N, C-alpha and C positions, 0 to 999 in steps of 0.2 A: 298432635294427640298422641299420647302413649298407648300402645296397644296391650291390653291385658286381657286376662280371663274373666274378670268380675267388674261389672259396673253397676253403679246406682245412678239412675238418670232422673233428675229432678225437673218437673215442668207441669203443665197442664195436659190431660189426656182424654180422647175420646175414641171410643170403639163400640161395637155391636157385640154384646157378649155371648150371643147364640144365634143359630140359624133361624129363619123365619119362613113361614108359609104365606103370609100376606103383609102388607105394609104396616098394619097396625102393630103386629108382632115386632117388627123392627123397631118402632118407637118404643115398645115396652122393653125391649132388651137394650136400648142405648144406655151408654154408661159414659158420664163426664165427670172428671176429678179435676177441679180447679187448680189445686196444688198437690201433686202426687209424686211418688218415687217407683220407678219401675227397676227392679233387681233382676240382673242378668248374670248368669254363670255358664262359662263355656258355651256361649252361643244360645242358650235357652233362657226362656222367662222363669225366674224363680217366683215372682210375684209382683202385683201392682197394688200399691196402698196410697190412702191418703198420707201426706208428708207427716202429720203428727202421729200416725201409727206406725209408718214405715221407717222413720229416722232411726229408731233404735236397732233395726235390723240391719243398717250400713255398718258393716264390721271393718276393723282396721285392715289395711291393706286393698280395699276396695276403691276403685276409681270413681269419685263423685264428679259427674257432669251436670253443670246448672244450666239448664234452658228456660228458665222462668222468663215469662213474657211471650213465650211460643206456645204452640199446641202441637202435641205429638199424636200422629195417626198410625193406624197399621200401615206398613208398606203397600203401596197401590199394585193391583194385580191387572195386568193387561191380558185379555184372553184372546186377543186376534191382532197380530202385527206382522209385517213384512220386513225381514232384515235387509234385503237388497233394494228396497224401494225407498230408502231414506234420501237418495240422491234425486228423486224424481217428485218429491213432495211439492205440491203447488203446481203440477203440469196442467196447462190450460185446455180447456175447451171441449173435452170428450166425455161420453158416458161410458159404462163399463167395458164393452166388448171393443170399442175403438180405442179406448185407454190403454187396454192390454196390448193391442197390436202397435199402437204409436209410441208408447212410453215404457210400459212394464217390460216386454220381452227384450227390447234393446238393452235395457239396464242390466237384465238379469244374465245377459250372454256373458258378462266379464267375471262371473264368480267361479269359473273353473280355474282361474288363476290364483293359486294359494296365497301368494304375496298380496294381491289385491283384496282377496276376500279376508285375509288377516287384518289388514289395515282398516278395512270398513267395519269389520266385527268390533274392533276397539271403539271406533267411533259410535256405533250403534249403541253398545251397552253403556257407554258415558252419557248418551242422550237419554236413555232409560233413567239410569241413576239420578241425573241431575234434574229430573223432573219427578222424582220420588218413587218410581216404579221399581219394585223389588223382585218381582215375578212376573214372568211373561210366558205366553204360548206363542211361538214363533214360526213363521214360514221361512225356510231358506229358499235355495233354488234347486233345479234338478242336478246340480254338480255335487258330489259327496264332499268336495273341497269346502264348500260353503257351510256345510254342518261341522266338519273338522274345525274350521276357524272360530265359528260361534261358540261351540262347545268348550274348546280350549281356553277361549277368553273368559267365558262365563265360570268355568271351573275355578280359574285363578282368582276370581272375586267372590266365590262361594255362593253365587246367586242360584235361586230356585228358577231353573229354565227348562221348559218343555219346547222342543223344536224337532223339525224333520225335513229330510230331502223331499222336495217336490217330486211327485210321481206325474209323469206326463208323456203320453205316447201318440197323441193325434191332434190335429187341429191347432197346431203352433209351429213356429218357424223350424226348420230342419236342424239347426244347430241346438235345439232346446228339447227335441224329442228323444225318446229312448224306446227300446223294446220293454214289453212286460217282464220278460224274464231278467233283462240286465237290471231294471229297477228292483225288481224282487231281491236279486242277489246283493246289490248295493246297499239296499235297506237292512237286509240281514246283517250284514258286516257292520254297519253303523250301529245297529241295536246292540249287537253283542259287545261293541267297543265301548258305547257310551251310557246305555240305558241302565239307570240305577247307580251311576258312578257319582259319588258325591250328592249333590242335590240336583243333578241332571235326569230329565226324563226323555224319552223318545216318542214322538208323534208321527204315526203313519199319516202320510200327507198327499193323497191325491188332490191335485189342484182344484179341479171341480169336474163335473159330469162331462162337459163338452170336450175336454182334453184327456178323456180316459175312455179307452175302449173297453168292452166287456173283460177282454183278457186282462187289462191292467187292474181293474176292479177285482177281479178273481184273484189277482197277485196280492192285492191289499188285503183281501179276505184271508189268504193263506198267511199272511204275517200277523194278522190279528189273532189267528188261531194257534200260530207258533209262539207268539208273545203276548199272552193275554193281559198282562198287567201294563202294556203300552197305551198310549193314547191314540186318538184318531182326530184329525182335523181337516176340514174342508170348507167349501162354499156352498151355500143354499139359497136359492130364490132371492138373489140380490137385485135383479133387474128384469123387467118384463120380456125384453127380448132374449135374455138368457133363458128364462123359463119356457119361452116358446121354442128356442132351439133345442133344449133338453127334450121336450115333448117329440120333436121331429126325430132326434137321435135315438130315443129309447121309446118308440110308440107302444110297446108292450107293458110298460110300467104304468102304474095307476097315477103316479105324480113325480114331482122332482125328487121328494124324499124317498120314495120307493125305489128309486135307482139305487141308492145307497142301502136302503133296508134289504133290498133283495140279496145283496152281497154281504149281509150281516155286518154292516159297519155302523148301524145304529148301536146305542147302548151307553151305559155308564162309562165315563171317560171318552165319550165322542162329542166333540164340540162344532157345532155347525155355525159358521159366520153369515150374518146378516138375517136370513130368514124373514124376509119382508112380506113376500107375496105367497103366503101359505094359505091352503084351504083347511077345512075343519079336520080331515083325515090325517093331514101331515101334523097338526097340532096334537091331535090324539096319539099319532105314533111316537112323537117326541116324548110325550109324557109317559107313555106305556113302556117304552125302551129306557127311560130314565136318561135321554140324551139332553144335552145342554146347548144353549144358544149364545153367540157372542153378539151383543147389541153394539153396532158401530155407527153411533149418530153422525159424527163429523164426516166420515167418508161417504155415508148415504145421502147427506145433504149435498157435498161437494159434486158427487158424480150424478145427482139428481135421480138416485135410485128409488127413493121412496121413504116412507115413514114406518119404523118398526112398531108394533102394537105391543107396547109394554104391559098395558092393562091386560091384554088377552094372555100374555105369558104367566101372569098371577092367576087368572082364571082358569087356565089349563094346567097349572102346576108344573111349569117348565122352568127348570133352572137357568139363570142367565147370569152372564158377566159382561163386563164393559171392555170394548176393545177400541184402541185408537185407530187401527187399521192404516197406520202409516205404510205407502205413501198416498192412497187416496185420502185418508184421514190427514188433516193439515197441521197437526201438532202431535209431539210425543206426550204432551201434557194431559194426564187425566182429569185435572182440574177443568181445563178448557172443554175436554170431551164431555164432562158431566154438564157444563153449561149449554153444550149443543143438545144433550139429551133432554134436559129441561125444556128446551125450545120445541124439540120433537114432541114432547108430551103436551105443550101448550097448544099445538096445532091440532091436537086430537082431544082437547078439553080434558086432558090428564094432568094434574098437578103433581109433579115429580118433587118431593120434599128434599131437603138436604140430607136429612137422616136416611131415606131410602137411597138417594144418590150415592153416597159414600158407603152403604152397605154393599151395593153392587160393585164398587170399586175395590172393596176390601173382602169381608168374610163372604159375601155373596159370589164374588169371582173365585174365591177358594172352593166353595161348594161346587160351582160349575166345573172346576177342574178336579173335584174328587180329592181335595187337598185340606177340607176344613179341619182335619186333625193336626196339620202342621203348621198352618198360616192363617192370617186373616183376622185375627184380634189379639188381645194381650192376656189370653188364657195361660195359666201356668203349664209349663211344659212345652210350649210352642215354641218355634225358632224366632229369635228376636229379630225381626225384619220391621223397621218402621222409619217413618218419615218425620222430620222435625220442620214445621211450618211456621213462617211468620206471617200472620194474616194482614199486616198492614206495612207494605213495603214501598208503596208509592204514595204520593200526597192525597190522590183520590181514595185510596184504599184506607189511609189513616182517617181522612174526613168521614168516610162511611162507616168504619169500624166503631168510631166514637159514638155513633148513633145506634149502634146494636144493642138489643136488650138481653139477649141470651146466647148461648153457644150455637143454636140451631140457626139463628139470624147471621151469626158470624160464619159459620160454614156455608150458608147460602150465598153470601156476598162473595167468600173465597171461591166457590165455584162459578160465579158470575164474572167476578173481575180478576181472578187468580191465574197464574201461570208459572213457568219455571223460577221466576225472580222470587216467588214466596218460598221456595224450597231452601231451607238454611242447611240441612244436612239430611244424609241417607244413610241408614244402618242395614247391614245385611249379615245375617248369621252372627249377631252379636258384636260386630264391629264397624266403626264408621268407614264407608268406601267412597263417600263424596260429602264435601261440606264447604261452607263459605267461612264460617268463623264460629267458635264456641269457646267456652271457658272451662277449664278442667282444674278441679281442686281435690287435693289429696284428703282422703277420709281420715 
């Protein structure tokens, strides 16, 4: 495909046009155009129109891409994933704390090698793109090299990526712990080098409370005060044994979240992964501080951690996004992850609709990351990040698709039966960065 600055993309389109405070608002804001055209100039969305209205706006010199028969969605947003854990995906037999010791820490020990980290960064980003994920919030390792490799690769692709060096100074293998001061110093350097460069953002990343001394959390607090427009990401209340351990380590704090809140690490642009075993005070604190949660259904099921209370997040007014949480999550595919989210809801008598599910994976995720003005739907002026989906690539999918009555049923079947095979192309910043096949026509 010829790369140019102006594209007209013809296809069917689905998005959620505005943020929502409840599931019914999502349905009210849902937009589906069966035959439309998306106009893109210099990486930005100029407009989305029904074809009959938009055809006349396609000017000479624009590249017309015909994806009819497909459905185009805003690029998927993964709000919690681990860059170094792709190589341990599907590791057998452990729950969280044992899984970290047996699989995670040994895998992460290799990422101080820049050559190794660079090779794995390229693999990791291609896995995201081939699954339709265009933006992500990512954990690296304690090694600055891991962040350098990841940001360098993402910058070359024009991706919207938020990532950070893991901060960890206790209760971990000797070769992975650092001092609070060295962690602060290395993070400072990485923030100054990468934060705000292109579409990259830095996330202050204490792994979780058990591997964080009070001195390390104070260092994270200083970073947040020095660089207030950065993000913060960490883990919260994933596993009952973890919660009990935090209570032992920080007996003076009211609850697990209060450990972070005490060091002023809650707030807008703070994203807490999992948040399964929360008490009412923790939910209220998340709401009051405008903190967000990454719902990671696949990993929560795989590690036996528990069931996230999605309905409670709506009731408490807490913003959420969806996280694959690779490698405890067993797929880079947000389609498969949404299928698991539906099952988690069913086990709690909550019926997660396709409309709500795709909201969490697109505009809802953008809201969780405080990026709703930049990505998440096809609003004019936003960055042109999107995924082209063929909803019927297997014999079973074609059989089932023929029986669908409307777009909502097609989307539900897609998140039930879909995976990376359904991704035809992924566009980032107004250009194709991953594709199987497409047709280009001169306008």
